[in-house]
Structure formats: C-alpha cells, structure tokens
C-alpha positions as CSV (number, residue, x, y, z in Angstrom):
1,X,101.3,-97.6,-126.3
2,X,103.8,-96.1,-124.5
3,X,101.7,-95.8,-121.1
4,X,101.6,-99.7,-121.6
5,X,105.2,-100.2,-122.2
6,X,105.5,-98.1,-118.9
7,X,103.2,-100.5,-117.1
8,X,104.7,-103.4,-118.0
9,X,108.4,-102.2,-117.2
10,X,106.3,-100.6,-113.5
11,X,105.1,-104.1,-113.1
12,X,108.3,-105.9,-113.7
13,X,110.0,-103.8,-111.4
14,X,107.5,-104.6,-109.0
15,X,108.4,-108.6,-109.2
16,X,111.4,-108.6,-106.2
17,X,109.4,-106.5,-103.8
18,X,106.7,-109.6,-104.0
19,X,108.7,-112.6,-104.8
20,X,110.8,-111.1,-101.1
21,X,109.9,-112.8,-98.4
22,X,109.8,-109.6,-95.8
23,X,106.4,-108.4,-96.4
24,X,103.8,-107.4,-93.5
25,X,101.5,-108.6,-91.7
26,X,103.4,-112.1,-92.0
27,X,106.0,-114.1,-89.5
28,X,108.3,-116.6,-90.1
29,X,110.5,-119.4,-88.9
30,X,113.4,-120.0,-90.9
31,X,115.1,-123.5,-90.3
32,X,118.7,-124.2,-91.5
33,X,118.4,-128.8,-91.6
34,X,121.7,-131.0,-90.8
35,X,122.3,-134.2,-91.2
36,X,124.3,-134.6,-88.1
37,X,124.4,-131.3,-86.3
38,X,120.1,-131.3,-86.0
39,X,118.1,-128.6,-86.9
40,X,118.2,-125.2,-85.9
41,X,116.1,-121.8,-87.0
42,X,114.6,-118.3,-85.5
43,X,111.7,-116.7,-85.3
44,X,111.1,-114.2,-86.9
45,X,107.7,-110.9,-86.0
46,X,107.7,-107.4,-87.4
47,X,107.7,-105.0,-85.1
48,X,104.7,-103.6,-86.2
49,X,102.5,-106.9,-84.5
50,X,104.7,-106.9,-82.3
51,X,102.7,-102.8,-81.7
52,X,99.6,-104.8,-81.8
53,X,100.8,-107.8,-79.0
54,X,101.9,-105.2,-76.9
55,X,100.4,-102.0,-77.2
56,X,102.9,-100.2,-78.1
57,X,104.1,-97.8,-81.0
58,X,107.9,-99.2,-81.9
59,X,109.2,-97.3,-85.3
60,X,110.9,-98.8,-88.3
61,X,114.3,-98.9,-86.4
62,X,114.1,-100.2,-83.1
63,X,117.0,-100.6,-81.6
64,X,117.3,-103.7,-78.8
65,X,117.9,-101.3,-76.6
66,X,113.6,-100.4,-77.1
67,X,112.8,-103.5,-77.0
68,X,114.6,-104.8,-74.0
69,X,111.2,-104.1,-71.8
70,X,109.5,-106.7,-73.9
71,X,112.0,-109.0,-74.8
72,X,111.9,-111.8,-72.6
73,X,107.8,-112.2,-72.8
74,X,107.9,-111.8,-76.5
75,X,110.8,-115.1,-76.5
76,X,107.5,-116.9,-74.1
77,X,104.7,-115.6,-76.3
78,X,106.3,-117.6,-79.6
79,X,107.1,-121.0,-77.6
80,X,103.7,-121.1,-76.6
81,X,102.7,-120.4,-80.2
82,X,104.8,-122.5,-81.6
83,X,105.6,-127.1,-81.2
84,X,107.8,-129.0,-83.6
85,X,107.1,-133.3,-83.2
86,X,107.9,-136.0,-85.1
87,X,108.1,-139.9,-84.8
88,X,110.7,-140.2,-82.2
89,X,108.8,-137.6,-80.1
90,X,108.2,-134.4,-79.3
91,X,111.1,-131.5,-80.3
92,X,111.7,-128.9,-77.6
93,X,112.7,-125.1,-78.9
94,X,115.9,-124.7,-76.6
95,X,116.5,-120.4,-77.3
96,X,119.8,-118.9,-77.7
97,X,121.1,-116.0,-76.2
98,X,121.4,-113.8,-80.4
99,X,118.3,-111.8,-81.1
100,X,119.0,-109.6,-83.7
101,X,117.0,-106.8,-85.3
102,X,116.6,-107.3,-89.9
103,X,115.6,-104.1,-91.7
104,X,112.4,-104.8,-93.1
105,X,111.0,-102.3,-96.0
106,X,107.9,-102.0,-94.1
107,X,108.8,-102.3,-90.3
108,X,111.7,-104.3,-88.7
109,X,112.1,-108.0,-87.8
110,X,112.9,-109.1,-84.3
111,X,114.9,-112.0,-85.4
112,X,114.5,-115.0,-82.6
113,X,117.4,-118.1,-82.4
114,X,116.7,-121.7,-81.2
115,X,117.9,-125.0,-82.0
116,X,115.5,-128.0,-81.9
117,X,116.5,-131.1,-79.4
118,X,115.5,-134.6,-79.4
119,X,117.6,-134.9,-83.1
120,X,120.5,-137.4,-82.8
121,X,119.4,-138.4,-86.0
122,X,116.7,-136.7,-87.9
123,X,113.5,-138.3,-88.7
124,X,111.6,-138.7,-92.4
125,X,108.6,-135.9,-90.9
126,X,108.7,-132.9,-88.9
127,X,105.2,-131.9,-87.7
128,X,104.9,-128.5,-86.8
129,X,102.2,-125.6,-85.3
130,X,102.7,-122.2,-85.3
131,X,100.1,-119.3,-84.7
132,X,101.7,-116.6,-83.7
133,X,98.9,-113.2,-83.7
134,X,96.7,-116.0,-84.9
135,X,94.6,-114.9,-81.7
136,X,95.3,-110.6,-82.5
137,X,94.3,-110.6,-85.9
138,X,92.3,-113.3,-87.6
139,X,94.5,-111.9,-91.4
140,X,97.6,-112.5,-90.2
141,X,99.7,-115.6,-91.7
142,X,102.4,-117.7,-91.1
143,X,105.3,-119.1,-92.5
144,X,108.2,-122.0,-92.2
145,X,110.8,-121.9,-94.6
146,X,113.6,-124.2,-94.9
147,X,116.6,-121.6,-95.7
148,X,118.9,-124.7,-95.9
149,X,119.1,-128.0,-96.4
150,X,122.3,-129.7,-98.1
151,X,120.5,-133.1,-99.3
152,X,117.7,-131.4,-99.9
153,X,119.5,-128.7,-103.0
154,X,118.6,-125.9,-100.3
155,X,121.5,-123.2,-99.7
156,X,120.7,-120.7,-98.0
157,X,117.7,-119.2,-100.0
158,X,115.0,-117.4,-97.8
159,X,111.7,-117.3,-100.0
160,X,111.9,-120.9,-100.0
161,X,108.9,-121.8,-98.4
162,X,108.0,-125.5,-96.8
163,X,104.7,-124.6,-95.3
164,X,101.8,-122.4,-94.7
165,X,99.6,-122.0,-91.3
166,X,96.7,-119.9,-91.3
167,X,94.4,-119.1,-88.6
168,X,92.1,-122.1,-89.0
169,X,94.7,-124.5,-89.7
170,X,98.1,-123.9,-88.6
171,X,99.3,-127.0,-88.0
172,X,101.4,-129.4,-91.3
173,X,104.2,-131.6,-91.8
174,X,107.1,-130.9,-93.3
175,X,108.6,-134.2,-95.5
176,X,112.3,-135.3,-94.8
177,X,112.6,-137.9,-96.3
178,X,113.1,-135.9,-100.8
179,X,116.6,-135.8,-100.0
180,X,120.1,-136.8,-102.2
181,X,123.2,-136.4,-102.1
182,X,123.0,-135.2,-105.9
183,X,120.0,-132.6,-104.7
184,X,122.9,-131.0,-103.0
185,X,125.6,-131.2,-105.5
186,X,123.5,-129.6,-107.4
187,X,122.4,-126.8,-106.1
188,X,125.9,-126.1,-105.5
189,X,126.8,-126.1,-109.4
190,X,124.2,-123.4,-109.5
191,X,125.7,-121.7,-106.1
192,X,129.1,-121.6,-107.8
193,X,127.2,-119.8,-111.2
194,X,125.5,-117.3,-110.1
195,X,128.2,-116.7,-108.0
196,X,129.9,-115.9,-111.1
197,X,127.6,-113.5,-112.7
198,X,126.3,-111.4,-109.7
199,X,130.4,-110.9,-108.7
200,X,130.7,-108.3,-110.9
201,X,134.4,-107.3,-110.0
202,X,135.6,-111.5,-111.0
203,X,134.0,-110.9,-114.2
204,X,135.8,-107.4,-114.8
205,X,138.9,-109.5,-114.0
206,X,137.6,-111.7,-116.5
207,X,136.8,-109.2,-119.2
208,X,140.5,-107.3,-118.8
209,X,142.1,-111.5,-119.1
210,X,140.2,-111.8,-122.5
211,X,140.6,-108.3,-124.2
212,X,144.5,-109.1,-125.3
213,X,142.9,-113.3,-126.8
214,X,143.1,-111.8,-130.5
215,X,145.0,-109.4,-130.6
216,X,148.8,-109.9,-130.2
217,X,151.9,-107.2,-129.6
218,X,154.1,-106.6,-132.2
219,X,157.7,-107.8,-132.8
220,X,159.6,-104.8,-132.9
221,X,157.1,-102.6,-130.0
222,X,158.9,-101.0,-127.8
223,X,158.3,-99.9,-124.3
224,X,159.9,-96.5,-123.6
225,X,158.5,-92.6,-124.1
226,X,160.6,-90.3,-124.3
227,X,159.7,-88.8,-128.7
228,X,156.4,-91.3,-128.5
229,X,153.2,-89.6,-129.3
230,X,150.3,-90.2,-126.7
231,X,148.8,-92.8,-129.1
232,X,152.7,-95.2,-129.5
233,X,152.5,-94.8,-125.4
234,X,148.8,-96.3,-125.3
235,X,150.2,-99.0,-127.4
236,X,147.1,-97.9,-129.9
237,X,149.9,-99.1,-133.2
238,X,151.7,-102.1,-131.1
239,X,148.8,-104.5,-131.8
240,X,148.0,-107.2,-134.7
241,X,145.5,-109.1,-135.2
242,X,145.5,-113.1,-134.5
243,X,145.6,-114.8,-137.9
244,X,143.5,-118.5,-136.8
245,X,141.3,-118.9,-134.7
246,X,142.3,-122.3,-132.7
247,X,145.8,-120.0,-131.3
248,X,143.3,-116.9,-130.0
249,X,141.3,-119.8,-128.1
250,X,144.2,-121.8,-127.1
251,X,145.3,-118.3,-125.4
252,X,142.4,-117.9,-123.7
253,X,142.2,-121.8,-122.5
254,X,145.7,-121.5,-120.6
255,X,145.4,-117.7,-119.4
256,X,141.8,-119.2,-117.7
257,X,143.3,-122.6,-116.8
258,X,145.4,-121.0,-114.5
259,X,143.4,-118.7,-112.8
260,X,141.5,-121.9,-112.4
261,X,143.9,-123.8,-110.4
262,X,144.7,-120.8,-108.7
263,X,141.0,-119.8,-107.5
264,X,141.2,-123.5,-106.9
265,X,144.0,-124.3,-104.3
266,X,142.9,-121.0,-101.7
267,X,139.4,-122.1,-101.9
268,X,140.0,-125.3,-100.6
269,X,142.6,-123.4,-98.3
270,X,140.5,-121.5,-97.0
271,X,137.4,-123.5,-96.6
272,X,139.3,-126.1,-94.8
273,X,140.7,-123.4,-92.5
274,X,143.7,-124.0,-93.4
275,X,144.9,-120.7,-94.3
276,X,142.5,-117.0,-94.0
277,X,142.5,-113.8,-94.1
278,X,141.2,-110.8,-93.0
279,X,138.0,-110.0,-95.7
280,X,139.3,-106.4,-96.0
281,X,142.9,-107.3,-97.5
282,X,141.6,-109.8,-99.8
283,X,138.8,-108.1,-101.6
284,X,140.9,-105.1,-102.1
285,X,143.2,-107.4,-103.8
286,X,140.6,-108.8,-106.0
287,X,140.1,-104.6,-106.5
288,X,143.7,-103.7,-107.7
289,X,143.5,-106.9,-109.9
290,X,141.1,-106.1,-111.9
291,X,143.6,-102.7,-112.6
292,X,146.8,-104.7,-113.1
293,X,145.6,-107.5,-115.7
294,X,144.1,-104.0,-117.5
295,X,147.2,-101.7,-116.7
296,X,148.9,-105.2,-118.8
297,X,146.9,-104.7,-121.7
298,X,148.3,-101.2,-121.8
299,X,152.1,-101.8,-120.6
300,X,153.3,-105.8,-120.3
301,X,154.1,-105.8,-116.5
302,X,155.0,-109.5,-117.2
303,X,156.4,-109.4,-120.9
304,X,155.1,-113.1,-122.2
305,X,153.4,-114.6,-119.2
306,X,150.2,-113.2,-118.8
307,X,149.2,-116.2,-117.2
308,X,151.7,-115.3,-114.8
309,X,148.7,-112.3,-113.8
310,X,145.7,-114.7,-114.0
311,X,147.7,-116.9,-111.7
312,X,148.6,-114.7,-109.1
313,X,145.2,-112.7,-108.9
314,X,143.7,-115.5,-109.2
315,X,144.7,-117.5,-105.3
316,X,143.2,-113.7,-104.3
317,X,139.7,-114.5,-105.7
318,X,139.5,-118.2,-104.4
319,X,139.7,-116.8,-101.2
320,X,136.8,-114.1,-102.2
321,X,134.7,-117.4,-103.4
322,X,135.7,-119.0,-100.1
323,X,133.8,-115.5,-97.4
324,X,130.8,-116.7,-100.3
325,X,130.2,-120.4,-98.9
326,X,130.9,-119.1,-95.3
327,X,128.2,-116.7,-96.2
328,X,125.9,-119.4,-97.5
329,X,126.2,-120.8,-93.7
330,X,128.5,-124.8,-94.9
331,X,129.6,-126.2,-92.7
332,X,131.8,-129.7,-92.5
333,X,129.0,-131.9,-94.2
334,X,129.7,-132.3,-97.5
335,X,131.9,-130.3,-98.1
336,X,134.4,-131.9,-100.7
337,X,131.0,-132.6,-102.8
338,X,130.7,-128.5,-101.4
339,X,133.7,-127.5,-102.6
340,X,133.3,-129.7,-106.2
341,X,130.2,-128.7,-107.0
342,X,131.0,-124.9,-106.5
343,X,133.6,-124.7,-108.3
344,X,132.4,-127.1,-111.3
345,X,129.7,-124.1,-111.4
346,X,132.4,-121.4,-111.8
347,X,134.1,-122.7,-113.9
348,X,130.4,-123.3,-116.3
349,X,129.6,-119.4,-115.0
350,X,133.2,-118.8,-116.9
351,X,133.2,-120.7,-119.9
352,X,129.6,-118.7,-120.3
353,X,131.7,-114.9,-119.4
354,X,134.1,-116.6,-122.8
355,X,131.3,-116.9,-124.9
356,X,129.3,-114.5,-124.6
357,X,132.3,-112.1,-125.1
358,X,135.1,-114.4,-126.9
359,X,133.4,-114.4,-130.9
360,X,132.4,-110.9,-130.4
361,X,136.1,-109.7,-129.9
362,X,137.2,-112.2,-132.5
363,X,134.6,-110.6,-134.7
364,X,137.3,-107.7,-134.5
365,X,140.4,-108.0,-133.6
366,X,140.6,-106.7,-137.9
367,X,139.3,-103.7,-137.3
368,X,141.2,-100.6,-136.6
369,X,139.0,-99.6,-134.0
370,X,140.2,-103.1,-131.9
371,X,143.3,-101.2,-130.7
372,X,141.0,-98.7,-129.4
373,X,138.4,-100.9,-127.8
374,X,140.6,-102.6,-126.0
375,X,142.8,-99.8,-124.7
376,X,140.2,-97.5,-123.9
377,X,137.9,-100.6,-122.0
378,X,141.3,-101.4,-120.0
379,X,141.6,-97.2,-119.1
380,X,138.1,-98.0,-118.1
381,X,139.1,-100.8,-116.0
382,X,142.1,-99.2,-114.5
383,X,139.7,-97.1,-112.9
384,X,137.0,-98.6,-111.3
385,X,139.2,-100.8,-109.7
386,X,140.9,-97.6,-108.3
387,X,138.0,-97.1,-106.9
388,X,137.1,-100.2,-105.4
389,X,140.6,-100.2,-104.3
390,X,140.4,-97.1,-102.2
391,X,137.0,-98.3,-101.1
392,X,137.1,-101.6,-99.8
393,X,140.8,-100.3,-98.4
394,X,139.8,-97.3,-96.0
395,X,136.0,-98.5,-95.3
396,X,134.7,-95.2,-97.1
397,X,132.4,-94.4,-100.1
398,X,133.9,-91.9,-102.6
399,X,130.1,-91.5,-103.8
400,X,130.8,-92.3,-106.9
401,X,128.2,-95.5,-107.3
402,X,126.3,-93.3,-105.9
403,X,126.6,-90.5,-108.6
404,X,126.1,-93.0,-111.3
405,X,123.1,-94.7,-110.3
406,X,121.3,-91.0,-110.1
407,X,122.5,-89.9,-113.0
408,X,121.1,-93.3,-114.8
409,X,117.7,-92.3,-112.6
410,X,117.5,-89.2,-114.3
411,X,117.8,-90.6,-117.7
412,X,115.0,-93.0,-116.8
413,X,112.8,-89.8,-115.8
414,X,113.8,-87.9,-119.2
415,X,112.8,-91.2,-120.9
416,X,109.6,-91.7,-118.9
417,X,110.5,-94.3,-117.9
418,X,110.9,-93.6,-114.4
419,X,108.5,-90.7,-112.3
C-alpha cells in the first residue's frame, strides 16, 4: 500500500513536467496576436538541436557570446524553415534585434524574436509551415503556441498548443475567427482569481485583516506596559467575542471594501501609466503591510479605524497587481475590459478566501484559545513580513525560505514520500 501511494504521489508530482511546454527534441513558434497591432512572436530552439545542426557541443548554461558565431546563420536557418500565409497573401517574417536564452530543464532555448508584415487587418485564418530540425532528426516535433490572443481568451499562456508539426505533416492552418470580447473578458476574470491565489503576500495581508473580525477589544482595555504581564501586553485578555454573525460579517465586508477601493484606484492609475512607482519599493511596502496589519491586531495603530490600514496599504497592493498586468503583456487594446475583468477576478478570489477562513474563525471565537490564535498568528505574520521586507528592500536572500524547503524535504524523506 505504501509503495502504491508513493508511486501515485510521484506520478502526481511529475504532472507539471509533462504539462510544461519546454521539453527536449521540440522546437517552437510562440505567437502574440493583437487586434490592432498585428502578430509578433518568437522562434525557440534547444541548444541540443543546435548541436545537431552545427555539430557543436554547447552545454547547459551557454551564453549569447558563445553562440554569437552561429546566431546569424541560425536566424537564416529558422527563416528558411518557416512560412506564414493567409488569404491576404504572404506574411514575411521580420526579425527583431532581440535574441535571448531561456534556461530549460534539459538544455537551454535560444529565443529569436520577430513580427509578421502585411497585417494591417487580421485575416480569418493563418497557414503556417514549420520544419526546423526535421531534415536532421526525423523524430523531432514542432509546435505553434498561441501565447496571447485577448479575444480568444488566451492571456500569456505558454502551454496553449495551437498547431503540431512533424516531418510528415509540416503545415497547418489556424482559424482566427473563433474569438469574442466575452472570451477575453472571462479570461481576465480567471487571471484575477489566479493571481490572488498565487499571491501569498496578498493572501497573508487578507488573513491579517480577517483575524480580528470575530472579536472586539474590551472598552476598558488599556495599552500601557507598566506593571502588566506579557499576556496583558500582548492583549490576550483584552478581547471578547462578537455575539452575532451579522456585525462580524459587516466588519469584514467594510474592511475588504476599503481594500478593494484602494487597489482599484492604483491598479487603474498604473495601468493607464498615469502613476508609476519602483517595483522594489512597491513589493517592499506590500511585505511591510502584512506586518503592520498584524501588529495592529496586537497593539492598535489606528484605534477604531481598522479600515485605514486596509485602504492605505491597499494602494500599494494595487501597484502590485498592475505589475502582474504588465507581465501578462497587455497592451492598450481592450484595457478597460481587462481592468474590469481582472478586478472582478481579484474580488472573487478575495471572497473565496473570506469564505474559507471566516466561518472557521466565527466558530472558534467563543473559545478561550482564540485570543492566543489571533496573537500567535499575528506574530508569525510579523516575522514573515520582516523577512520579506528585508529581502525585497535590499535584494538579498536571508536563506529562511531555503531552510524551510530543506526541512520540509527531510520530513518527506523520513515519511518515505521522497528519496
């Protein structure tokens, strides 16, 4: 039974590898399709395949300077083995100056960027031919991946395979008519939900805001330290449970609403390029916001005005969300719908987090242990915040994450789940 469990777990852990698009013996065309700005993209070819073409011996970690003697010929090679046509005619591949190296698990990928000409208006279909490495390795595969097409609901995806090429079938046709504004809008909602769920700093900030929602400070609680025990200083005896569900729920809705208003303001300003702040400063402030919200749970910074923290630091979280939109490669097209969809997705993600935590906290609020949970969680959040703030402000690695990862691995090995 144990062996079977380990086999299933191992298979499950390998799924991301098989789903990941960059695997050996494959070359790629990535396309970004814009409504008004035509089509741009890039070729990607593995250094192992470059070794086959030029009989070289490039290893993992190759640099552009090492590849430089072969780059111009490689560009010509990729051009000669690809073509793009539509009912509007031939679309020549115009190479850009940019060439990059993408580190792969098994060999690096050389990225050659381009755009297609004769595309003032998008055609209904695109005929693509791609035969790189086929003449050298008959087992080689080629793939065209639509990385971005807003109206098709594709937003910065690297696993959205649109075409497959082989030596026996090096040509295919892609339809560009199966699109709608609704698909793009729904895709942006999904992106908003996804980026709340993968944004651990945003989640921890919400947790810090939610923790005190089911309790209230006693009116006679004072916050001096002279002559008080540690428990009294930490506020373990200064809380009383909220008796009804409605006031607790109204509290959290009020706080989250101010957070939403704040990050919507700055997300819009940054996306419209009206206000921009340095990324390091924004990320540091987001990390700091977790600690200050958690500290407020122990010693009130804004007594009776919990919403102030949610609003003030929500402004910085909005700039953080804006950087996400930038990473998605969004342009000015459909920007209003993109912002609206992304914001709706963020709110849906926040509601899901509240729905997950709030009922549990409300159930525990009458238990004597809840003040200890609140203070203990707040202290943990403060420590996490300090770690992230230092790392992000000074761009250093304190090694805590690596230590925790190593410790977790040792625990999994002891449990027999890893070797």
